[in-house]
Backbone bond lengths (Angstrom), bond angles and torsions (degrees), N, CA, C in turn:
res aa  C-N    CA-C-N  psi(-1)  N-CA   C-N-CA  omega(-1)  CA-C   N-CA-C  phi
1 X - - - 1.448 - - 1.508 109.50 -
2 X 1.288 115.91 139.39 1.455 120.20 179.54 1.523 109.29 -132.43
3 X 1.297 115.42 139.97 1.452 122.15 -179.55 1.519 107.11 -140.20
4 X 1.328 118.04 121.39 1.462 122.70 -177.75 1.533 111.47 54.90
5 X 1.322 117.28 35.75 1.452 120.51 177.73 1.512 115.01 78.12
6 X 1.334 118.23 2.20 1.468 121.04 -179.43 1.524 109.39 -113.46
7 X 1.309 116.89 142.76 1.453 120.19 176.19 1.519 109.99 -65.03
8 X 1.321 118.04 125.63 1.458 121.20 -175.14 1.521 112.61 -111.33
9 X 1.328 118.69 -7.31 1.460 118.85 179.97 1.515 110.98 -177.82
10 X 1.310 115.81 157.47 1.453 120.30 175.68 1.520 109.16 -158.66
11 X 1.306 115.86 157.59 1.452 122.84 174.94 1.517 106.98 -136.58
12 X 1.311 116.66 123.03 1.450 121.24 177.75 1.513 109.64 -131.84
13 X 1.328 116.91 124.41 1.459 121.59 -179.06 1.523 109.83 -134.32
14 X 1.316 115.11 146.36 1.452 123.20 176.68 1.520 107.14 -122.13
15 X 1.324 117.36 129.89 1.456 121.55 -179.43 1.526 108.72 -130.40
16 X 1.319 116.24 125.92 1.465 122.31 176.82 1.519 108.70 -127.85
17 X 1.313 116.52 139.40 1.460 121.35 178.32 1.514 107.83 -146.19
18 X 1.327 115.76 141.14 1.444 117.86 179.15 1.510 112.69 -169.29
19 X 1.317 116.02 175.55 1.455 122.86 179.07 1.521 108.26 -148.00
20 X 1.313 114.87 145.16 1.462 121.91 176.25 1.522 106.75 -142.20
21 X 1.325 116.28 111.28 1.463 119.74 -176.96 1.525 110.27 63.58
22 X 1.309 116.39 -126.84 1.471 121.00 -179.90 1.524 112.74 -87.66
23 X 1.316 118.53 -3.09 1.474 122.11 -176.98 1.521 110.84 -98.06
24 X 1.327 115.69 147.93 1.462 121.20 174.50 1.525 108.63 -138.01
25 X 1.330 115.64 158.72 1.465 119.21 178.85 1.525 109.80 -150.12
26 X 1.329 115.21 153.34 1.466 123.26 172.80 1.524 106.75 -141.10
27 X 1.304 115.75 133.11 1.470 121.47 178.18 1.523 107.39 -132.37
28 X 1.316 116.78 131.66 1.453 122.06 176.57 1.524 107.48 -136.72
29 X 1.316 117.35 124.84 1.467 121.57 179.45 1.521 108.14 -138.52
30 X 1.323 115.21 149.10 1.453 117.73 -178.69 1.514 112.85 -152.25
31 X 1.309 114.30 166.48 1.455 122.88 172.61 1.524 105.48 -142.40
32 X 1.319 115.67 113.20 1.456 121.61 -176.23 1.519 109.58 -122.33
33 X 1.304 115.08 141.05 1.461 119.97 172.47 1.522 106.20 -126.03
34 X 1.329 115.55 107.27 1.453 120.70 -179.99 1.519 109.60 -82.64
35 X 1.295 116.56 135.29 1.454 120.73 -179.19 1.521 110.19 -89.33
36 X 1.309 116.90 157.72 1.461 118.78 176.26 1.524 110.51 -75.33
37 X 1.306 115.01 139.38 1.452 120.84 170.69 1.523 105.58 -98.60
38 X 1.308 116.31 111.04 1.459 120.58 -173.42 1.523 111.17 -85.10
39 X 1.321 114.76 147.83 1.453 122.90 179.47 1.524 109.79 -53.50
40 X 1.344 117.97 122.63 1.460 119.52 -178.82 1.530 113.28 -65.96
41 X 1.334 117.93 -13.90 1.466 120.37 178.69 1.520 111.66 -79.55
42 X 1.345 117.45 -5.55 1.453 120.84 175.11 1.517 115.47 88.52
43 X 1.331 118.58 16.51 1.471 120.72 -179.13 1.526 112.22 -75.34
44 X 1.323 117.38 -17.27 1.459 120.39 -175.80 1.519 112.73 88.23
45 X 1.336 117.47 -2.31 1.466 121.44 179.99 1.528 110.50 -72.57
46 X 1.331 115.83 143.83 1.456 120.21 172.00 1.526 107.02 -88.49
47 X 1.314 115.69 132.90 1.466 121.29 -176.61 1.533 111.40 -89.62
48 X 1.305 117.94 -4.39 1.457 122.16 -177.76 1.530 109.26 -143.30
49 X 1.340 115.59 164.42 1.459 119.76 169.42 1.526 107.17 -77.39
50 X 1.319 116.54 133.91 1.454 120.20 -178.00 1.523 109.51 -133.97
51 X 1.319 115.16 155.68 1.459 121.15 -179.39 1.516 109.97 146.90
52 X 1.339 115.61 -155.56 1.463 120.97 -174.36 1.526 112.21 -94.99
53 X 1.330 114.80 145.54 1.465 123.88 172.26 1.521 107.88 -130.32
54 X 1.335 116.12 139.34 1.456 120.97 176.62 1.527 108.87 -130.72
55 X 1.342 118.29 90.76 1.463 120.67 177.78 1.537 111.66 -87.72
56 X 1.320 115.27 147.10 1.466 122.12 176.82 1.518 107.79 -148.03
57 X 1.325 117.45 132.82 1.465 120.64 173.83 1.526 109.98 -142.47
58 X 1.321 114.64 140.97 1.466 122.45 -179.89 1.525 108.82 -132.21
59 X 1.321 116.70 141.55 1.458 122.41 175.32 1.514 107.76 -140.49
60 X 1.332 115.49 130.59 1.464 121.37 175.43 1.517 106.74 -126.74
61 X 1.329 116.47 132.06 1.455 120.82 -178.07 1.517 112.43 -130.49
62 X 1.324 114.56 158.45 1.462 121.42 176.67 1.522 108.12 -137.89
63 X 1.331 117.18 129.84 1.461 122.09 177.93 1.527 108.67 -106.19
64 X 1.341 115.27 118.91 1.464 121.24 -179.53 1.526 110.15 -74.75
65 X 1.319 115.99 163.51 1.464 121.25 -178.73 1.524 112.18 -61.20
66 X 1.342 117.69 -27.67 1.469 120.72 179.90 1.536 112.26 -83.57
67 X 1.348 118.01 2.02 1.463 121.81 178.18 1.518 114.64 96.08
68 X 1.329 117.66 -14.07 1.462 120.01 177.63 1.522 109.70 -69.01
69 X 1.348 115.91 153.25 1.461 120.60 -176.55 1.520 110.87 -127.86
70 X 1.336 115.17 142.65 1.460 122.86 174.30 1.525 106.59 -121.94
71 X 1.334 116.97 129.69 1.460 119.28 178.43 1.524 110.23 -136.39
72 X 1.331 114.44 150.10 1.459 123.09 178.15 1.528 106.94 -124.90
73 X 1.336 115.62 132.01 1.466 121.27 -178.39 1.520 110.45 -122.92
74 X 1.329 115.04 144.83 1.462 122.40 173.64 1.521 106.95 -141.13
75 X 1.317 116.64 133.07 1.467 119.01 173.89 1.521 109.26 -144.34
76 X 1.325 114.90 150.44 1.461 120.96 -178.33 1.517 107.96 -149.05
77 X 1.322 115.59 141.20 1.453 120.25 172.83 1.521 107.73 -135.72
78 X 1.312 114.95 135.82 1.466 121.56 177.79 1.517 106.71 -121.94
79 X 1.332 115.92 132.21 1.457 121.62 -179.68 1.526 109.87 -129.82
80 X 1.310 116.36 132.99 1.463 123.31 168.77 1.520 104.99 -121.34
81 X 1.338 116.42 106.83 1.450 118.25 -176.51 1.526 111.87 -139.99
82 X 1.313 115.02 171.58 1.459 120.50 -179.34 1.518 109.78 -154.12
83 X 1.333 115.18 165.03 1.460 122.62 178.44 1.518 107.32 -151.41
84 X 1.329 116.80 137.50 1.473 120.99 -179.63 1.518 110.52 -123.71
85 X 1.326 115.63 141.45 1.462 121.59 173.30 1.522 108.53 -133.60
86 X 1.319 115.08 149.90 1.460 121.29 -179.21 1.524 109.07 -118.08
87 X 1.321 116.50 132.43 1.460 122.26 174.50 1.520 107.37 -111.67
88 X 1.313 117.01 126.39 1.464 121.67 -178.90 1.526 108.64 -104.28
89 X 1.346 115.64 123.45 1.459 122.30 -178.68 1.532 109.77 -115.43
90 X 1.352 117.64 126.92 1.466 118.50 176.71 1.535 110.14 -72.01
91 X 1.321 116.92 129.28 1.470 122.15 179.07 1.531 110.25 -93.55
92 X 1.327 116.44 -46.80 1.460 124.54 173.09 1.526 105.60 -158.83
93 X 1.288 119.94 169.14 1.466 120.25 -174.46 1.535 112.29 -51.44
94 X 1.333 114.26 123.52 1.448 121.11 178.01 1.519 115.46 83.44
95 X 1.337 119.75 -4.13 1.473 122.61 -179.84 1.526 108.58 -121.47
96 X 1.334 114.42 129.16 1.466 121.75 -177.99 1.513 109.45 -123.51
97 X 1.314 115.25 153.04 1.467 120.43 171.80 1.518 107.82 -120.75
98 X 1.323 116.45 127.99 1.462 121.55 178.77 1.518 110.00 -97.04
99 X 1.321 116.25 132.13 1.468 122.14 174.50 1.527 106.63 -113.32
100 X 1.305 116.81 123.29 1.458 121.55 -178.73 1.521 108.93 -104.71
101 X 1.317 115.96 125.63 1.464 121.67 176.67 1.530 107.29 -110.88
102 X 1.322 116.55 125.93 1.458 121.69 178.48 1.520 108.95 -122.10
103 X 1.312 115.97 129.75 1.466 122.26 177.73 1.524 106.97 -109.64
104 X 1.336 116.46 125.26 1.461 123.06 177.61 1.528 108.29 -111.03
105 X 1.327 116.76 133.35 1.462 122.46 178.60 1.521 110.75 -123.65
106 X 1.314 115.69 139.97 1.464 123.48 170.22 1.524 104.63 -125.59
107 X 1.330 116.78 96.04 1.468 122.15 -173.44 1.525 110.51 -107.77
108 X 1.328 115.07 141.41 1.476 121.50 174.21 1.521 107.60 -137.69
109 X 1.327 116.24 132.68 1.460 120.59 174.06 1.516 107.75 -131.75
110 X 1.334 115.31 132.11 1.454 121.66 -179.61 1.525 108.34 -128.80
111 X 1.327 116.42 132.14 1.465 122.78 -179.89 1.531 109.44 -124.28
112 X 1.321 114.79 138.81 1.464 122.49 176.32 1.528 107.41 -128.99
113 X 1.333 117.89 141.80 1.463 120.33 177.44 1.523 109.83 -151.76
114 X 1.320 114.20 149.01 1.460 121.51 170.21 1.527 106.58 -133.45
115 X 1.332 115.56 133.13 1.461 121.05 -173.92 1.529 108.68 -133.18
116 X 1.331 114.52 136.29 1.462 120.79 173.91 1.518 106.62 -126.99
117 X 1.331 116.56 121.95 1.467 119.52 -177.82 1.519 110.34 -133.27
118 X 1.312 113.09 155.58 1.449 118.66 179.65 1.512 110.73 -167.85
119 X 1.321 115.25 -169.61 1.464 120.55 179.13 1.517 108.88 -155.77
120 X 1.310 113.62 159.52 1.464 120.17 172.48 1.524 106.95 -133.92
121 X 1.334 117.33 -166.02 1.465 120.69 -176.33 1.522 113.09 -62.38
122 X 1.337 117.77 -27.09 1.461 120.93 -172.76 1.525 114.41 -107.30
123 X 1.330 118.98 -20.96 1.457 118.64 -170.94 1.526 112.93 -158.35
124 X 1.334 114.24 160.28 1.455 122.49 167.76 1.526 106.27 -102.38
125 X 1.334 117.65 144.19 1.464 119.94 -178.62 1.517 110.86 -142.79
126 X 1.342 115.15 161.60 1.451 120.59 -178.73 1.527 108.93 -153.75
127 X 1.324 116.66 138.58 1.464 123.75 169.77 1.525 106.35 -116.57
128 X 1.328 116.71 133.66 1.460 119.43 -178.05 1.516 110.27 -144.08
129 X 1.320 115.76 138.91 1.469 121.78 172.65 1.522 106.72 -130.01
130 X 1.339 115.72 135.45 1.453 117.67 176.63 1.511 110.72 -145.77
131 X 1.317 113.64 160.35 1.454 121.76 178.10 1.519 107.16 -134.76
132 X 1.328 116.25 134.57 1.454 121.99 178.78 1.525 107.93 -128.11
133 X 1.332 117.24 128.45 1.466 122.31 -179.42 1.522 108.33 -123.93
134 X 1.326 116.31 127.69 1.459 122.48 178.14 1.520 108.38 -120.35
135 X 1.327 116.84 123.04 1.463 122.94 176.91 1.518 108.80 -118.84
136 X 1.309 115.59 133.84 1.465 121.06 -178.31 1.516 108.59 -134.15
137 X 1.318 116.58 120.83 1.458 122.71 169.38 1.523 105.95 -107.60
138 X 1.311 116.35 130.50 1.452 119.30 -175.33 1.521 111.28 -136.30
139 X 1.323 113.73 156.13 1.456 120.59 174.61 1.519 107.16 -141.42
140 X 1.317 116.40 130.24 1.457 123.26 178.75 1.521 106.49 -115.02
141 X 1.322 117.25 114.52 1.462 121.07 -173.47 1.524 109.98 -119.92
142 X 1.342 116.11 129.49 1.462 122.25 175.12 1.518 108.67 -111.65
143 X 1.324 116.62 133.74 1.459 119.79 175.13 1.527 108.99 -107.17
144 X 1.307 116.29 160.87 1.458 124.66 -176.77 1.516 111.92 63.05
145 X 1.305 117.27 31.54 1.457 122.80 174.10 1.515 105.79 -117.44
146 X 1.304 117.51 140.73 1.463 120.01 -177.44 1.521 108.84 -114.10
147 X 1.325 120.72 117.82 1.458 126.00 -8.14 1.525 110.51 -73.43
148 X 1.320 116.38 163.56 1.458 121.11 179.01 1.522 109.45 -56.80
149 X 1.311 116.46 135.53 1.467 121.06 -173.04 1.525 110.27 -108.88
150 X 1.320 116.09 125.48 1.465 121.75 174.71 1.517 107.54 -131.95
151 X 1.319 116.24 125.22 1.450 122.55 175.37 1.519 107.05 -116.27
152 X 1.317 117.30 132.71 1.462 119.23 177.60 1.511 108.86 -142.92
153 X 1.314 116.42 167.91 1.455 120.05 -179.66 1.511 111.59 177.20
154 X 1.316 114.85 -170.70 1.459 122.61 -177.17 1.520 107.63 -140.99
155 X 1.311 116.45 133.19 1.462 122.45 175.95 1.524 107.23 -123.29
156 X 1.319 116.53 134.17 1.458 121.30 176.05 1.523 107.98 -127.55
157 X 1.312 116.88 136.66 1.454 122.88 -177.07 1.523 107.53 -136.13
158 X 1.310 117.04 127.39 1.460 120.94 -177.01 1.519 109.79 -131.07
159 X 1.315 116.50 133.59 1.461 122.05 177.84 1.522 108.24 -126.97
160 X 1.314 115.30 134.80 1.471 120.68 172.82 1.514 107.49 -125.29
161 X 1.303 116.92 137.83 1.452 120.82 -179.97 1.524 108.97 -135.69
162 X 1.284 114.97 133.22 1.453 121.89 174.53 1.517 105.14 -121.67
163 X 1.316 117.97 116.05 1.458 119.75 -171.84 1.511 110.95 -139.70
164 X 1.300 114.17 157.44 1.451 121.67 172.94 1.517 107.36 -143.36
165 X 1.305 116.86 147.73 1.460 118.13 171.71 1.508 108.94 -142.28
166 X 1.294 114.08 157.84 1.452 121.33 178.76 1.521 107.28 -140.83
167 X 1.301 117.29 146.43 1.460 119.10 179.75 1.522 109.42 -147.04
168 X 1.297 114.55 148.24 1.450 121.39 169.50 1.526 106.16 -138.86
169 X 1.296 118.10 -167.26 1.459 119.77 -175.40 1.526 112.80 -69.74
170 X 1.329 118.45 -18.76 1.460 120.47 -175.61 1.524 114.22 -101.69
171 X 1.322 119.28 -31.81 1.463 118.99 -175.32 1.529 110.62 -155.42
172 X 1.325 114.46 163.40 1.450 120.60 174.96 1.519 107.51 -133.95
173 X 1.324 117.03 138.37 1.464 121.03 179.08 1.521 108.63 -127.90
174 X 1.325 116.53 140.83 1.459 122.24 175.63 1.518 108.10 -131.59
175 X 1.306 115.63 135.26 1.463 120.67 176.27 1.513 107.52 -131.17
176 X 1.314 116.69 145.95 1.455 118.12 -179.59 1.510 112.18 -165.45
177 X 1.309 115.23 168.76 1.461 121.75 175.54 1.516 106.80 -135.61
178 X 1.318 116.73 142.89 1.454 120.52 -176.58 1.523 109.84 -134.43
179 X 1.323 116.28 141.07 1.461 122.85 175.14 1.518 106.78 -123.60
180 X 1.323 116.95 125.66 1.459 121.55 -179.80 1.518 108.37 -123.16
181 X 1.328 116.75 129.80 1.459 122.16 176.54 1.526 107.97 -122.00
182 X 1.321 116.99 138.36 1.463 122.32 -178.03 1.509 108.74 -133.55
183 X 1.325 116.20 128.83 1.459 121.01 -178.95 1.530 108.02 -128.76
184 X 1.313 117.45 138.95 1.463 122.09 175.55 1.514 107.96 -136.38
185 X 1.314 116.30 105.49 1.471 122.39 176.85 1.517 106.82 -96.66
186 X 1.316 116.90 85.77 1.466 122.08 -175.81 1.526 109.76 -82.57
187 X 1.307 115.45 125.99 1.465 121.74 179.47 1.518 107.54 -119.01
188 X 1.301 118.02 130.89 1.448 120.42 179.90 1.508 110.60 -109.68
């Protein structure tokens, strides 16, 4: 993408997949830079969060002689993005004051999983455990406010799931347990 002769965005991804004997693998990695979509009314506001993304995912699997499969997954995404909005306040006839609010995010999400699946004469089944961690560092900055206002903090979110399911031609059952932790260290 090009805007005014300058590169405004790109998406680059690499995907590899293969198998050798009983082993299999999948690798996906990328580097993306999302461009701002500016307000068509000409305010200069960005209508979306824009910036860099770095996704990565890996999967390694093993197929046993009896047909059952064991796989391990890892994925991570890192985002550095921002969004700006402008509020226009009338001061007196013909004079306006613009207040610009910019939100900066530094987000990281990491997922881990291990899965064991198989089947027998009556059913297909799967056992899976995974953990997902989301970390967000943010800063909310307002300009032309007296005093200048900056809000920042850290949010962490973690999910763990232990699940199993079984299915046959008549019914499917899923059972699981989940633990969710949420932290917000708000700094003003």
